[in-house]
C-alpha positions in Angstrom: -0.3 0.0 -0.3 2.3 3.0 -1.3 0.0 5.3 -1.3 -1.8 4.2 1.8 -2.1 7.5 4.5 -0.3 6.2 8.0 -2.2 8.2 11.2 -1.0 7.6 14.6 2.2 7.0 16.4 4.2 3.9 16.6 5.3 4.1 20.5 8.8 2.6 21.4 9.1 -0.8 22.0 11.6 -2.8 23.8 13.5 -5.7 22.1 12.4 -8.1 21.2 9.1 -6.5 19.8 10.8 -3.7 18.1 12.3 -6.4 15.4 8.5 -8.5 15.7 6.6 -8.1 12.2 3.9 -9.2 13.8 3.7 -6.8 16.9 4.7 -3.6 14.7 2.8 -3.6 12.0 0.1 -1.2 11.0 -3.1 -2.6 10.5 -6.7 -0.8 8.0 -8.4 1.7 10.4 -11.6 0.0 9.4 -11.0 -2.8 11.7 -10.4 -0.4 14.9 -13.0 1.3 14.0 -15.7 -1.3 14.0 -14.1 -2.4 17.3 -15.2 1.2 18.7 -18.6 1.5 17.1 -19.5 -2.2 18.1 -18.0 -2.1 21.9 -19.4 1.2 22.0 -22.8 -0.3 21.8 -22.7 -3.0 24.2 -21.8 -0.6 26.0 -25.2 1.5 25.6 -26.9 -1.6 26.1 -25.3 -2.6 29.3 -25.9 0.6 30.6 -29.4 0.6 29.9 -30.6 -2.7 30.4 -28.0 -3.8 33.1 -27.2 -0.9 35.4 -30.3 1.9 35.1 -33.4 -0.3 35.6 -31.9 -1.2 39.3 -29.7 1.9 39.7 -31.5 3.4 42.8 -30.7 -0.2 44.3 -27.0 -0.3 43.7 -25.9 2.9 43.2 -28.8 5.6 45.2 -27.6 7.5 48.5 -28.5 4.4 50.6 -28.0 1.3 48.5 -25.9 -1.2 50.2 -23.0 -1.2 48.0 -22.2 2.4 49.2 -20.7 0.5 52.5 -20.8 -3.6 51.9 -17.0 -2.9 49.9 -15.2 0.1 51.9 -13.0 -2.2 52.9 -11.4 -2.3 49.1 -10.9 1.5 49.5 -8.4 1.3 53.2 -5.0 2.9 52.8 -3.5 -0.4 52.0 -5.4 -1.2 49.1 -5.0 0.7 45.4 -8.9 0.3 45.1 -10.5 3.5 43.7 -13.8 4.8 42.2 -14.7 8.2 41.0 -17.9 7.5 43.1 -16.2 7.6 46.6 -15.4 10.8 45.7 -18.6 12.2 44.8 -21.6 13.0 47.2 -23.9 10.3 47.2 -26.8 12.1 46.4 -25.8 12.9 43.2 -22.6 11.2 42.3 -24.5 8.3 40.6 -26.4 10.3 38.5 -23.5 12.5 37.2 -21.3 9.9 37.1 -23.6 7.5 34.8 -24.5 11.2 32.9 -20.8 11.0 31.8 -20.5 7.6 31.2 -23.8 7.5 28.7 -22.2 11.1 26.9 -19.2 9.3 26.6 -20.4 6.0 25.3 -22.3 8.0 22.9 -18.9 10.1 21.8 -17.2 6.6 21.4 -19.9 5.6 19.0 -20.2 8.3 16.7 -16.1 9.1 16.6 -15.6 11.8 18.5 -12.5 12.0 20.5 -12.2 8.5 21.0 -8.9 9.0 22.7 -10.5 11.0 25.5 -14.1 9.8 25.2 -12.6 5.9 25.5 -10.5 7.0 28.7 -13.3 8.5 30.0 -15.3 5.2 29.6 -12.6 3.3 30.7 -12.8 5.5 34.2 -16.5 5.1 34.9 -16.6 1.5 34.1 -13.5 0.7 36.7 -15.0 3.3 39.3 -18.5 1.0 38.8 -16.5 -2.4 39.2 -14.0 -1.3 42.4 -17.5 0.5 43.8 -19.7 -3.0 43.9 -17.7 -5.6 42.3 -20.9 -8.2 43.3 -22.6 -7.3 40.1 -20.3 -8.0 37.6 -18.4 -11.0 36.0 -15.4 -11.4 33.8 -17.1 -9.9 31.2 -16.5 -6.6 32.7 -12.8 -7.2 33.2 -12.6 -7.6 29.2 -14.6 -4.7 28.4 -12.0 -2.7 30.5 -9.4 -3.6 28.1 -11.4 -3.5 25.1 -12.0 0.7 26.3 -7.9 1.3 27.0 -7.2 -0.4 23.8 -10.2 1.3 21.6 -8.6 4.9 23.4 -5.2 4.3 22.0 -5.7 2.8 18.8 -6.8 5.5 16.4 -10.3 4.3 16.5 -11.6 7.2 14.8 -9.1 7.6 12.1 -12.2 6.7 9.8 -16.2 6.0 10.0 -16.8 8.8 12.9 -16.9 12.9 12.7 -13.4 13.1 13.8 -12.3 10.7 10.4 -9.0 12.1 8.8 -10.6 10.5 4.9 -12.3 13.0 3.1 -15.6 12.0 1.2 -13.1 12.2 -2.4 -10.3 10.2 -0.8 -10.2 6.3 -1.2 -6.9 5.8 -0.2 -6.4 3.5 2.5 -5.8 4.6 6.0 -3.4 2.9 8.5 -3.1 2.9 12.1 -0.5 1.0 14.4 -1.1 -2.4 14.6 -0.3 -3.2 18.5 -3.8 -2.4 20.3 -5.5 -5.3 18.1 -2.1 -7.6 19.1 -2.7 -7.0 23.0 -6.6 -7.8 22.1 -5.8 -10.7 20.8 -3.4 -12.0 23.3 -5.6 -11.1 26.0 -8.3 -13.3 23.9 -5.9 -16.3 23.4 -4.6 -16.1 27.0 -8.4 -16.4 28.3 -9.9 -19.0 25.9 -6.5 -21.0 26.8 -6.0 -20.8 30.3 -10.6 -21.8 30.5 -9.4 -24.4 28.7 -7.0 -25.8 30.8 -9.3 -24.9 33.7 -11.9 -27.1 31.9 -9.4 -30.0 31.5 -8.5 -31.0 35.1 -11.8 -32.0 35.9 -13.4 -34.9 35.0 -17.0 -33.8 34.0 -15.4 -32.0 31.4 -13.1 -34.1 30.1 -16.4 -36.8 30.1 -18.3 -34.5 28.2 -21.0 -34.1 30.8 -20.2 -30.8 32.1 -22.4 -28.9 29.4 -25.1 -31.4 30.1 -25.7 -30.8 33.6 -24.8 -27.1 33.2 -27.8 -26.4 30.6 -29.8 -28.2 33.3 -28.8 -25.7 35.9 -31.4 -23.2 37.2 -28.5 -20.8 37.6 -26.9 -21.2 34.7 -28.8 -21.6 32.4 -31.6 -19.5 30.6 -34.0 -22.6 28.9 -33.2 -25.5 31.0 -36.4 -27.2 29.9 -35.3 -26.9 26.3 -32.1 -28.8 26.8 -34.1 -32.0 27.1 -35.0 -32.2 23.5 -31.2 -32.2 22.5 -30.0 -35.7 23.0 -26.8 -36.4 25.8 -24.4 -37.0 22.9 -25.3 -33.5 21.3 -23.8 -32.2 25.0 -21.1 -34.3 25.0 -19.5 -33.3 21.9 -20.2 -29.7 22.7 -18.6 -29.5 25.7 -15.7 -31.6 24.0 -15.6 -29.0 21.1 -15.6 -26.5 23.1 -12.4 -28.1 25.4 -10.4 -28.5 22.4 -10.9 -25.0 20.9 -9.9 -23.1 23.8 -7.3 -24.8 24.7 -6.3 -24.5 20.4 -7.3 -21.1 20.2 -3.6 -19.5 20.5 -2.2 -21.6 18.0 -5.8 -22.8 15.3 -6.3 -18.4 15.1 -2.8 -17.7 14.6 -2.5 -20.6 11.9 -3.5 -19.4 8.5 -5.3 -22.2 7.4 -7.4 -23.0 10.5 -7.9 -18.9 11.1 -10.9 -18.3 9.7 -12.5 -21.4 10.9 -11.3 -21.0 14.6 -12.5 -17.0 14.6 -16.3 -18.3 13.2 -16.7 -20.9 16.0 -16.0 -18.2 18.7 -18.5 -16.1 17.8 -20.6 -19.1 17.4 -20.2 -19.9 20.8 -20.4 -16.5 22.3 -23.7 -16.5 20.6 -24.9 -19.8 21.9 -24.0 -19.1 25.5 -25.5 -15.4 25.0 -29.0 -17.1 24.5 -28.6 -20.2 26.3 -26.5 -19.3 29.5 -26.5 -16.4 32.6 -22.9 -15.1 32.0 -24.2 -11.0 31.7 -23.0 -9.5 28.9 -19.6 -11.3 28.7 -21.0 -12.8 25.1 -21.8 -9.4 24.0 -18.5 -7.6 25.0 -16.3 -11.1 23.6 -18.4 -10.6 20.3 -17.4 -6.7 20.2 -13.8 -8.1 19.8 -14.6 -10.3 16.7 -15.0 -7.0 14.6 -11.7 -6.0 15.1 -10.5 -9.5 12.7 -13.3 -9.0 10.4 -11.5 -7.7 6.9 -14.0 -4.8 6.6 -11.3 -2.5 4.5 -12.4 -4.6 1.6 -15.9 -2.4 1.5 -13.4 0.6 0.8 -13.6 2.4 -2.3 -10.6 0.8 -4.8 -8.1 3.7 -4.8 -7.7 5.3 -9.1 -3.8 4.1 -10.3 -2.2 7.2 -11.6 -1.6 7.4 -15.0 2.0 6.6 -16.0 4.1 10.1 -17.0 
């Protein structure tokens, strides 16, 4: 892409990262823009569906979370929350107002560095104040917000876009935030698979059968009886192999597409069948960065020979 427009500054990396092309290469700006849009949409759904309906109970002046986790904020601890610095009477409303406004700014691509950092600060403030409301998916979103903030995600498809309507040139941005996100997914899947693998229940395949019938985990336990036991066992074993093999299978060119497609199916399945909060949605948002959105770009016109 000799005529590509480069946006953003490549940070200094120590050896051997500085010599690793996979880590230092640029990526099409459309990919991080898609990640920004998908994450902002999931965040808005998260706020309006999970938080706001129960706002008074969890973040009001008399909420139990105002006292339940006081021990986390002792002087010898590193936890912090903006909600601890604001008056309880209106601090929650103010923070959620800023959170929603920043999520909208992230969605439309207005100053994604600033809006991404604000969204991250708000998310951590809510998490630290009441960790009992959250799960691993909420930890994943913290990394998402940071990577979006530093990835020049507003270079295209936003109000801060550097590309004009009549400028078909490809835009490239530093790719290391995408690599950080990939490494996190690979580590997350591998260790999930590892801890499943040391369980005899998972190795036998019956884990998915019992989980799909569990009233605490399953969203539709009555529907689980419609599937044979062998299918439950097969799904457990496929999940185990996929999670353990993801760090390698997602890198190899021949297996990459199938591995990522299986990941999308896995998270869509858990979204509609398991009680996992918004972990599935935030995980699906991560996959937006692996789609070749740059193919939707208008083709560049070659210059006539002189």
